[in-house]
Backbone as CSV, one residue per row, in Angstrom:
resi,resn,N_x,N_y,N_z,CA_x,CA_y,CA_z,C_x,C_y,C_z
1,MET,-2.364,0.684,-20.859,-3.071,0.157,-19.315,-3.350,1.246,-18.403
2,GLU,-4.527,1.129,-16.921,-4.958,2.031,-16.216,-4.075,2.244,-15.260
3,ARG,-3.811,3.421,-14.824,-3.391,3.170,-13.386,-4.059,2.589,-12.272
4,LYS,-3.448,2.294,-11.335,-4.336,1.719,-10.063,-4.462,2.908,-9.238
5,ALA,-5.433,2.935,-9.019,-6.075,4.087,-7.990,-5.598,4.204,-6.241
6,PHE,-4.366,4.870,-5.606,-4.385,4.710,-4.185,-4.029,5.567,-3.623
7,TYR,-4.071,5.549,-2.615,-3.458,7.035,-1.726,-3.291,7.247,-0.606
8,LEU,-2.259,7.778,0.218,-1.747,8.277,1.683,-2.574,7.386,2.733
9,GLY,-2.398,6.514,3.252,-2.822,5.898,4.929,-4.082,4.677,4.409
10,ASP,-4.235,4.737,2.741,-4.965,3.202,2.357,-4.124,2.161,3.243
11,ILE,-5.194,0.783,2.854,-4.507,-0.154,2.985,-4.984,-0.720,2.132
12,VAL,-3.276,-1.420,1.432,-3.544,-2.670,0.215,-3.100,-3.874,0.448
13,ARG,-3.985,-4.860,-0.705,-3.394,-6.212,-0.530,-2.031,-6.706,-1.641
14,MET,-1.490,-7.161,-1.497,-0.060,-7.190,-2.481,-0.699,-8.773,-3.007
15,LYS,-0.363,-8.983,-4.067,0.218,-10.585,-4.311,0.607,-11.718,-3.681
16,LYS,2.145,-11.236,-3.333,2.464,-12.320,-2.555,2.487,-12.174,-1.145
17,GLN,2.327,-12.757,-0.167,2.539,-12.563,1.363,3.996,-12.558,2.199
18,HIS,3.633,-11.727,2.958,4.815,-11.239,3.550,5.108,-12.668,4.720
19,PRO,6.513,-12.575,4.651,6.903,-13.512,5.848,6.184,-13.821,6.821
20,CYS,5.392,-13.098,7.534,5.294,-12.901,8.573,3.328,-13.320,8.469
21,GLY,3.332,-13.610,7.124,1.738,-14.651,6.741,0.907,-13.291,6.352
22,SER,1.436,-11.941,6.638,-0.054,-10.924,5.844,0.195,-10.590,4.809
23,PHE,-1.112,-10.330,4.150,-1.271,-9.787,2.742,-0.962,-8.065,2.671
24,ASN,-1.498,-7.706,3.467,-1.829,-6.276,4.002,-1.348,-5.254,4.351
25,TRP,-0.745,-4.052,3.372,-0.141,-3.408,4.103,-0.204,-2.267,3.503
26,GLU,-0.108,-1.006,4.386,-0.509,0.037,4.826,0.354,1.685,3.778
27,VAL,-0.217,2.256,3.261,0.628,3.032,2.249,1.336,4.441,3.554
28,ILE,2.366,4.579,3.697,3.071,5.144,4.354,3.377,6.729,3.542
29,ARG,4.320,6.628,2.371,4.768,7.363,1.629,4.520,7.525,0.324
30,MET,4.235,8.253,-0.292,4.148,8.590,-1.681,5.034,9.263,-2.789
31,GLY,5.489,9.059,-3.664,6.268,9.485,-4.392,7.070,8.864,-5.596
32,ALA,8.145,8.996,-6.210,8.592,8.170,-6.995,8.490,6.562,-6.329
33,ASP,8.800,7.001,-5.515,8.926,5.755,-4.260,7.799,5.273,-3.563
34,ILE,7.489,4.278,-3.088,6.044,4.108,-2.222,6.251,3.392,-1.024
35,LYS,6.478,3.923,0.243,7.170,3.060,1.385,5.475,2.656,2.039
36,ILE,5.654,1.409,2.083,4.665,0.547,3.262,5.190,-0.212,3.854
37,LYS,3.914,-0.189,5.098,4.184,-1.002,6.352,3.557,-2.322,6.376
38,CYS,3.836,-3.305,6.804,3.297,-4.669,6.983,2.067,-4.463,8.379
39,GLN,0.792,-4.753,7.671,-0.256,-4.834,8.765,0.447,-5.941,10.071
40,GLY,0.975,-6.962,9.389,1.621,-8.123,10.561,2.375,-7.931,11.258
41,CYS,3.811,-7.318,11.223,4.802,-7.129,11.649,4.981,-6.126,12.026
42,GLY,4.672,-4.854,10.960,4.861,-3.524,11.018,6.306,-3.263,10.755
43,ARG,6.769,-3.811,9.237,7.803,-4.023,8.853,7.650,-3.204,7.676
44,MET,8.697,-1.923,7.606,8.542,-1.473,6.636,9.614,-1.324,5.156
45,VAL,8.694,-1.120,3.953,9.640,-1.809,2.427,9.341,-0.154,1.632
46,MET,10.508,-0.065,1.107,9.957,1.501,-0.497,10.294,0.311,-1.578
47,LEU,9.541,0.813,-2.185,8.971,0.041,-3.269,9.514,1.267,-4.786
48,PRO,9.769,1.239,-5.913,9.284,2.321,-7.042,7.778,2.156,-7.365
49,ARG,7.356,3.333,-7.617,6.118,3.339,-7.767,5.354,2.260,-8.972
50,SER,6.293,1.868,-9.853,6.254,1.011,-11.044,6.125,-0.508,-10.502
51,GLU,7.121,-0.769,-9.811,7.122,-2.050,-9.226,5.813,-2.416,-7.942
52,PHE,5.569,-1.021,-7.256,4.122,-1.573,-6.549,3.370,-1.592,-7.054
53,GLU,2.826,-1.126,-8.477,1.820,-1.030,-9.166,1.523,-2.095,-9.455
54,LYS,2.724,-2.685,-9.877,2.543,-4.589,-10.488,2.126,-5.217,-9.265
55,LYS,2.264,-5.101,-8.541,2.638,-6.120,-6.921,1.184,-5.940,-6.318
56,MET,0.686,-5.128,-6.352,-0.786,-4.700,-5.955,-2.046,-5.275,-6.642
57,THR,-3.092,-5.596,-5.347,-3.999,-6.428,-6.338,-5.275,-5.419,-6.057
58,ARG,-5.310,-4.838,-4.565,-6.409,-3.715,-4.897,-6.797,-3.226,-3.250
59,VAL,-6.754,-2.151,-3.172,-7.026,-1.151,-1.870,-8.622,-2.501,-0.769
60,ILE,-7.617,-2.436,0.141,-8.953,-3.187,0.875,-9.541,-1.727,1.699
61,THR,-9.012,-1.366,2.198,-9.395,-0.142,3.212,-8.960,1.029,2.623
62,PRO,-9.850,1.956,2.333,-9.942,3.300,1.379,-9.301,4.148,2.886
63,ALA,-8.277,5.425,3.069,-7.925,5.942,3.924,-9.112,6.980,4.279
64,PRO,-9.283,7.147,5.296,-10.771,8.289,5.943,-10.147,9.360,5.425
65,ALA,-11.614,10.340,5.331,-11.190,11.213,4.298,-11.046,12.340,5.483
66,PRO,-10.126,13.368,5.175,-9.773,14.317,5.895,-11.064,15.278,6.322
67,PRO,-10.733,15.537,7.366,-12.350,16.679,8.019,-12.541,18.176,7.105
68,GLU,-13.626,17.984,7.137,-13.969,19.419,5.787,-14.312,20.219,6.813
69,ASP,-13.996,22.057,6.862,-14.568,22.715,8.118,-15.872,23.647,7.443
């Protein structure tokens, strides 16, 4: 199975809706655990990477590319 590609700052869509009604989350921290922030209410959640990859459906908005000098 191929790993899903996502990066710091991406807006991702999750399979299940948050209680506030939003499906979209921003990736705040990456590592063994992934920290995401709800785009609807601002709630932050940490998930193990394996669980996050199962629950994420796709990247909605990729993070802006860092400026090159």
